[in-house]
C-alpha positions as CSV (number, residue, x, y, z in Angstrom):
1,M,14.1,-6.9,28.2
2,R,11.4,-4.4,29.3
3,Y,9.3,-2.2,27.0
4,D,6.3,0.0,27.1
5,A,4.6,-2.1,24.5
6,I,5.1,-5.2,22.4
7,V,3.5,-5.2,19.0
8,A,2.9,-8.7,17.7
9,G,2.8,-8.6,13.9
10,G,4.9,-6.7,11.4
11,G,2.2,-6.1,8.7
12,P,1.3,-2.5,7.8
13,V,-1.0,-1.9,10.8
14,G,1.5,-3.4,13.2
15,L,4.3,-1.3,11.8
16,A,2.1,1.8,11.9
17,C,1.2,1.1,15.6
18,A,4.8,0.8,16.6
19,I,5.6,4.0,14.8
20,S,2.8,5.9,16.5
21,L,3.8,4.7,20.0
22,V,7.5,5.5,19.5
23,R,6.5,9.0,18.2
24,D,4.7,9.5,21.5
25,G,7.9,8.6,23.4
26,R,7.3,5.0,24.1
27,R,9.8,2.2,23.9
28,V,8.5,-0.6,21.7
29,C,9.4,-4.1,20.6
30,L,7.9,-5.4,17.4
31,V,7.9,-9.1,16.8
32,E,7.4,-10.5,13.3
33,R,7.9,-14.0,11.9
34,S,9.1,-12.8,8.5
35,S,12.8,-12.2,7.9
36,E,14.3,-8.8,7.9
37,K,14.8,-9.2,4.1
38,I,11.1,-9.8,3.6
39,L,10.2,-6.8,5.8
40,A,12.6,-4.6,3.9
41,D,11.3,-5.6,0.5
42,P,8.0,-7.5,0.7
43,P,6.8,-9.4,-2.3
44,F,3.8,-8.5,-4.3
45,D,0.7,-10.0,-2.6
46,G,-2.0,-9.0,-5.1
47,R,-3.7,-6.5,-2.8
48,E,-4.2,-2.9,-3.9
49,I,-5.2,-0.6,-1.1
50,A,-7.7,2.2,-1.6
51,L,-6.3,4.8,0.8
52,A,-8.8,7.3,2.1
53,H,-7.6,10.8,2.6
54,H,-7.1,10.4,6.4
55,A,-5.0,7.4,5.8
56,S,-2.8,9.2,3.2
57,E,-2.4,12.1,5.6
58,W,-1.3,9.8,8.4
59,L,1.3,8.2,6.1
60,K,2.6,11.6,5.2
61,E,2.9,12.7,8.8
62,A,4.6,9.5,9.7
63,G,7.2,10.0,6.9
64,A,6.1,6.9,5.0
65,W,4.5,8.6,2.0
66,E,7.8,9.8,0.7
67,H,9.0,6.3,0.5
68,I,6.2,5.2,-1.9
69,P,7.2,5.8,-5.5
70,K,5.1,8.6,-6.9
71,D,4.5,6.9,-10.2
72,S,2.9,3.9,-8.3
73,I,0.2,6.1,-6.7
74,C,-3.1,6.1,-8.7
75,P,-5.8,8.6,-7.8
76,M,-9.3,7.3,-7.8
77,H,-11.8,9.8,-9.3
78,T,-14.9,7.7,-9.5
79,A,-16.4,4.6,-7.8
80,R,-18.8,2.7,-10.1
81,I,-21.2,0.0,-8.9
82,E,-23.1,-2.3,-11.2
83,T,-25.3,-5.3,-10.7
84,G,-26.4,-8.1,-13.1
85,R,-25.5,-8.9,-16.7
86,S,-28.0,-6.7,-18.5
87,E,-27.4,-3.1,-19.2
88,G,-28.5,-0.8,-16.4
89,A,-27.7,2.6,-14.9
90,P,-24.6,2.2,-12.6
91,L,-24.4,3.9,-9.2
92,L,-21.6,6.4,-9.5
93,F,-19.7,8.2,-6.7
94,D,-17.5,11.1,-7.9
95,A,-15.0,13.2,-6.0
96,P,-16.8,16.5,-5.1
97,A,-16.2,19.5,-7.3
98,E,-15.3,21.7,-4.3
99,G,-12.8,19.2,-2.7
100,P,-9.9,17.1,-3.7
101,D,-10.0,15.7,-7.2
102,A,-9.8,12.1,-6.0
103,L,-12.0,10.0,-3.7
104,G,-8.7,8.4,-2.6
105,H,-5.5,6.8,-3.9
106,M,-4.8,3.2,-5.0
107,V,-1.4,1.9,-3.7
108,A,-0.1,-1.7,-3.7
109,N,-0.1,-3.2,-0.2
110,H,3.6,-4.4,-0.5
111,L,4.7,-0.8,-1.2
112,I,2.9,0.5,1.9
113,R,4.5,-2.2,4.0
114,R,8.0,-1.4,2.6
115,A,7.5,2.3,3.2
116,L,6.4,1.8,6.8
117,Y,9.3,-0.5,7.5
118,R,11.8,2.1,6.2
119,V,10.4,4.5,8.7
120,A,10.2,2.0,11.5
121,S,13.7,0.6,11.0
122,G,15.3,4.0,11.5
123,M,13.5,4.9,14.7
124,D,15.3,5.1,18.1
125,G,13.2,3.4,20.7
126,L,11.9,0.7,18.4
127,D,13.5,-2.8,18.4
128,I,12.3,-5.0,15.5
129,L,12.7,-8.8,16.2
130,S,12.3,-10.2,12.7
131,G,12.3,-13.9,11.9
132,Q,10.8,-14.6,15.3
133,T,7.6,-16.4,16.3
134,I,5.8,-16.1,19.6
135,H,5.7,-19.4,21.4
136,S,3.5,-18.2,24.3
137,A,2.1,-14.9,25.6
138,R,1.0,-13.8,29.0
139,H,-0.9,-10.6,30.1
140,D,-2.5,-9.8,33.4
141,A,-3.2,-6.8,35.6
142,R,0.5,-6.3,36.4
143,S,2.4,-6.8,33.1
144,A,2.5,-8.5,29.7
145,S,5.2,-10.7,28.2
146,V,5.9,-13.0,25.2
147,T,8.3,-15.9,25.0
148,L,9.8,-16.3,21.6
149,S,10.4,-19.6,19.8
150,G,14.1,-19.3,20.6
151,G,13.5,-19.0,24.3
152,M,13.9,-15.3,24.8
153,T,11.2,-13.6,27.0
154,V,10.2,-10.0,26.4
155,E,8.2,-8.0,28.9
156,A,6.1,-4.8,28.6
157,D,3.3,-2.8,30.0
158,L,1.1,-3.7,27.0
159,L,0.8,-6.4,24.4
160,V,-0.8,-5.4,21.1
161,A,-2.0,-8.1,18.8
162,A,-1.7,-7.2,15.1
163,D,-1.5,-10.8,13.9
164,G,-4.4,-10.9,11.4
165,R,-8.0,-11.8,11.3
166,F,-7.3,-15.4,12.4
167,S,-5.3,-14.1,15.4
168,R,-3.8,-16.8,17.6
169,L,-3.2,-14.2,20.4
170,R,-6.9,-13.2,20.3
171,D,-8.0,-16.8,20.6
172,E,-5.5,-17.6,23.4
173,A,-6.7,-14.5,25.3
174,G,-10.2,-16.0,25.3
175,I,-11.7,-13.3,23.1
176,G,-14.3,-14.6,20.7
177,A,-15.2,-13.1,17.4
178,I,-18.1,-12.9,14.9
179,V,-16.9,-14.8,11.8
180,H,-19.0,-14.2,8.7
181,D,-17.9,-16.9,6.2
182,F,-19.1,-15.9,2.8
183,E,-18.0,-19.4,1.5
184,R,-16.1,-17.8,-1.3
185,S,-12.5,-17.1,-2.1
186,I,-10.9,-14.1,-3.8
187,L,-8.4,-14.1,-6.6
188,V,-6.3,-10.9,-6.9
189,C,-3.8,-10.1,-9.7
190,R,-2.9,-7.3,-12.1
191,M,-4.3,-7.4,-15.6
192,H,-3.2,-5.2,-18.6
193,H,-5.9,-4.1,-21.1
194,P,-6.1,-1.8,-24.1
195,R,-8.9,0.5,-22.9
196,P,-8.3,3.2,-20.3
197,H,-9.7,2.7,-16.8
198,A,-10.4,6.5,-16.4
199,N,-9.2,6.3,-12.8
200,T,-12.5,4.5,-12.0
201,A,-12.9,1.7,-9.4
202,L,-15.5,-0.7,-10.7
203,Q,-17.5,-3.0,-8.3
204,W,-19.6,-5.3,-10.4
205,F,-22.0,-7.7,-8.7
206,D,-22.4,-9.9,-11.8
207,E,-24.6,-13.1,-11.9
208,G,-22.5,-15.9,-10.5
209,Q,-19.5,-13.8,-9.7
210,T,-18.3,-10.6,-8.2
211,I,-15.7,-8.6,-10.0
212,A,-13.8,-5.5,-9.0
213,L,-11.4,-3.7,-11.4
214,L,-9.3,-1.2,-9.5
215,P,-7.2,1.4,-11.3
216,V,-3.4,1.0,-11.3
217,A,-1.0,3.9,-12.0
218,P,0.2,4.1,-15.6
219,D,3.6,2.7,-16.4
220,G,4.2,4.4,-19.8
221,R,2.9,1.6,-21.9
222,E,0.0,1.8,-24.3
223,G,-3.3,0.8,-22.6
224,A,-3.8,0.6,-18.9
225,S,-3.6,-1.8,-16.0
226,S,-6.2,-2.7,-13.4
227,S,-6.2,-4.9,-10.3
228,L,-8.6,-7.7,-10.7
229,V,-10.5,-8.9,-7.6
230,L,-12.6,-11.9,-8.5
231,T,-14.9,-13.6,-6.0
232,L,-16.0,-17.2,-6.7
233,E,-16.2,-20.6,-5.0
234,A,-12.9,-21.8,-3.6
235,E,-12.7,-24.6,-6.1
236,E,-13.1,-22.2,-9.1
237,I,-10.5,-19.9,-7.7
238,A,-8.1,-22.8,-7.3
239,R,-8.8,-23.8,-10.9
240,L,-8.1,-20.3,-12.2
241,Q,-4.8,-20.2,-10.3
242,T,-3.6,-23.3,-12.2
243,L,-4.6,-22.3,-15.7
244,D,-1.8,-21.4,-18.1
245,A,-1.6,-17.7,-18.9
246,E,-3.2,-17.9,-22.3
247,A,-6.3,-19.7,-21.0
248,F,-6.5,-17.5,-18.0
249,N,-6.4,-14.3,-20.1
250,A,-9.2,-15.7,-22.3
251,E,-11.4,-16.6,-19.4
252,I,-10.9,-13.3,-17.6
253,T,-11.7,-11.4,-20.9
254,A,-14.9,-13.4,-21.1
255,R,-15.8,-12.9,-17.5
256,T,-15.4,-9.1,-17.9
257,Q,-17.4,-9.3,-21.1
258,N,-14.6,-7.8,-23.0
259,R,-15.5,-4.4,-21.6
260,M,-11.8,-3.4,-21.2
261,G,-10.7,-5.3,-24.3
262,P,-8.4,-8.4,-24.2
263,M,-7.0,-8.9,-20.7
264,T,-3.4,-9.9,-20.1
265,L,-2.0,-11.3,-16.9
266,E,1.0,-9.3,-15.6
267,S,1.5,-10.4,-12.0
268,P,1.3,-13.5,-9.8
269,R,-2.2,-14.8,-9.0
270,C,-2.9,-14.6,-5.2
271,A,-5.9,-16.1,-3.4
272,Y,-7.5,-15.4,0.0
273,P,-10.5,-16.9,1.8
274,L,-13.4,-14.5,2.1
275,K,-14.2,-14.2,5.8
276,A,-15.2,-11.1,7.7
277,V,-14.2,-11.0,11.4
278,Y,-15.3,-8.8,14.3
279,A,-13.9,-9.4,17.8
280,H,-16.3,-9.5,20.7
281,R,-13.9,-7.3,22.6
282,F,-11.0,-5.2,21.6
283,H,-9.0,-5.4,24.8
284,D,-8.2,-7.4,27.9
285,A,-5.8,-6.9,30.8
286,R,-2.7,-5.1,29.3
287,F,-3.8,-6.5,25.9
288,A,-5.3,-4.8,22.8
289,L,-6.4,-5.9,19.3
290,I,-5.8,-3.8,16.2
291,G,-6.0,-4.3,12.5
292,D,-7.8,-7.4,11.2
293,A,-7.4,-9.1,14.6
294,A,-10.0,-6.6,15.8
295,V,-12.0,-5.9,12.6
296,G,-11.5,-7.9,9.4
297,M,-13.7,-6.3,6.7
298,H,-15.2,-7.6,3.5
299,P,-13.3,-5.8,0.8
300,I,-16.2,-4.2,-1.1
301,T,-16.1,-1.0,0.9
302,A,-12.2,-0.9,0.7
303,H,-12.1,0.2,4.3
304,G,-10.1,-2.6,5.9
305,F,-6.7,-1.0,6.0
306,N,-8.2,2.5,6.6
307,F,-9.9,1.1,9.7
308,G,-6.6,-0.6,10.7
309,L,-4.8,2.7,10.6
310,R,-7.6,4.4,12.5
311,G,-7.6,1.7,15.1
312,Q,-3.9,2.0,15.9
313,E,-4.1,5.8,15.9
314,T,-7.0,5.6,18.3
315,L,-5.1,3.3,20.6
316,A,-2.0,5.5,20.6
317,R,-4.0,8.6,21.3
318,A,-5.9,7.0,24.1
319,I,-2.6,5.9,25.7
320,A,-1.1,9.3,25.2
321,D,-4.1,11.0,26.9
322,G,-4.0,8.5,29.8
323,S,-2.0,8.1,33.0
324,G,1.3,7.4,31.4
325,D,1.0,3.6,31.7
326,A,0.7,2.1,28.2
327,G,-1.5,-0.7,29.7
328,D,-3.8,1.6,31.7
329,P,-7.2,-0.2,31.7
330,A,-9.0,3.2,31.4
331,A,-7.0,4.0,28.2
332,L,-7.6,0.6,26.7
333,A,-11.4,0.9,27.5
334,K,-11.5,4.3,25.8
335,F,-9.8,2.9,22.7
336,A,-12.2,0.1,22.5
337,R,-15.3,2.3,22.9
338,I,-14.1,4.7,20.1
339,H,-13.0,1.9,17.7
340,R,-16.3,0.0,18.2
341,R,-18.3,3.2,17.5
342,T,-16.3,3.8,14.4
343,T,-16.4,0.4,12.9
344,A,-19.5,-1.5,14.0
345,P,-22.1,0.2,11.8
346,L,-20.1,-0.1,8.6
347,F,-19.1,-3.7,9.4
348,A,-22.8,-4.7,9.8
349,A,-23.9,-2.7,6.7
350,T,-21.1,-4.2,4.6
351,N,-21.9,-7.8,5.4
352,T,-25.6,-7.2,4.7
353,I,-24.8,-5.6,1.3
354,A,-22.3,-8.3,0.4
355,T,-24.8,-11.0,1.2
356,V,-27.7,-9.5,-0.7
357,Y,-25.7,-8.5,-3.7
358,T,-24.1,-11.8,-4.2
359,R,-27.3,-13.9,-4.3
360,D,-28.7,-14.4,-7.8
361,E,-32.4,-15.3,-7.2
362,A,-34.6,-13.4,-9.7
363,P,-36.4,-11.2,-7.0
364,L,-33.1,-10.2,-5.5
365,L,-31.6,-9.4,-8.9
366,A,-34.6,-7.1,-9.6
367,A,-34.3,-5.5,-6.1
368,R,-30.6,-4.9,-6.6
369,K,-31.1,-3.0,-9.8
370,L,-34.0,-1.0,-8.3
371,G,-31.9,-0.2,-5.3
372,L,-29.0,1.2,-7.4
373,A,-31.5,3.2,-9.5
374,V,-33.1,4.7,-6.4
375,A,-29.7,5.3,-4.6
376,N,-28.5,7.2,-7.7
377,R,-31.3,9.7,-7.3
378,L,-30.8,10.2,-3.5
379,L,-28.2,13.0,-3.6
380,P,-27.9,13.3,0.2
381,F,-27.2,9.5,0.4
382,K,-24.6,9.8,-2.3
383,A,-23.0,12.7,-0.6
384,A,-22.8,10.8,2.7
385,V,-21.3,7.7,1.0
386,T,-18.8,9.9,-0.8
387,S,-17.8,11.4,2.5
388,M,-17.4,8.0,4.0
389,L,-15.2,6.8,1.1
390,M,-13.0,9.8,1.3
391,D,-12.7,10.0,5.1
392,R,-11.2,13.4,5.4
393,S,-11.9,13.8,9.1
394,S,-9.1,14.3,11.6
């Protein structure tokens, strides 16, 4: 079986990449270990994605946006950043008066995956091999291929690894990566509370913990719901996962200082290790890295998925502008240059901020509060960050 490209990984970025390449007239094979049933209707995984405007526009152009229930899309009007336990002026980023009324839109990750699969599964030129694992992979100057666990071999001009930040294909290709281990884990779940969230995304660098409360679309009930993103030591996260619901609700209400009122758990509790990853290279002979396999961001800037969509789009565009060979070395090198230029500065800045703002020594606490106060007065800085968060560029 011969294709223009094999995409390894059926997560949202892998699906998006397959869609982009097929839209450009390529014949693509997507290999995913999950079953067709899971791809068609993925379970809730706790993650709420802050879609920048460019990402939303790409999903609309690809035909996926129409498959996301409208009542599950929550506009984000304000981003609010706080530090420490004592009262202090927060750093606020609001949607500009002259532009869209939202910085972006919050959508659950599993709904994005489901929408992308609905598009992908109906495309001519795209074969989806679900319930399959890759036993071995090969790529050289002439071609690329994968051998599946059942023994079938699939060949192509290009192999695209979209298999996550701990990518086996990246490791087997001999491509190293910068791994920033924050020695923390993240707990994500939905919480209901009586006070409105006002479409505000809160990032709170509290003492001893980091909390994000991300707005969730209303469901007609009194009160509101938010996605809780709690960062603590792995042992603490494991303990919280095993608490009964009543004890968990009481502890989260205390951890959030009752600012939203009593908190009530309304979803499964999901946990993830907090590690940021940046590949030393984004390509090899007839081989490319996209999504978290290339750049796995710390979640505080909410740009991980947005970068993933950008990366696959950059790859598809570089191939389309190239010689016609999906594995053309010049096209892959162009993709790598552009994606590195797009991602490297924010990756470095994000890791620095995440490190400084999660340490609780007294001098750093004072510096953090001073930094927020100064930043709040620097209007050009706020405008630049707002523009980055919105990402309205083509």
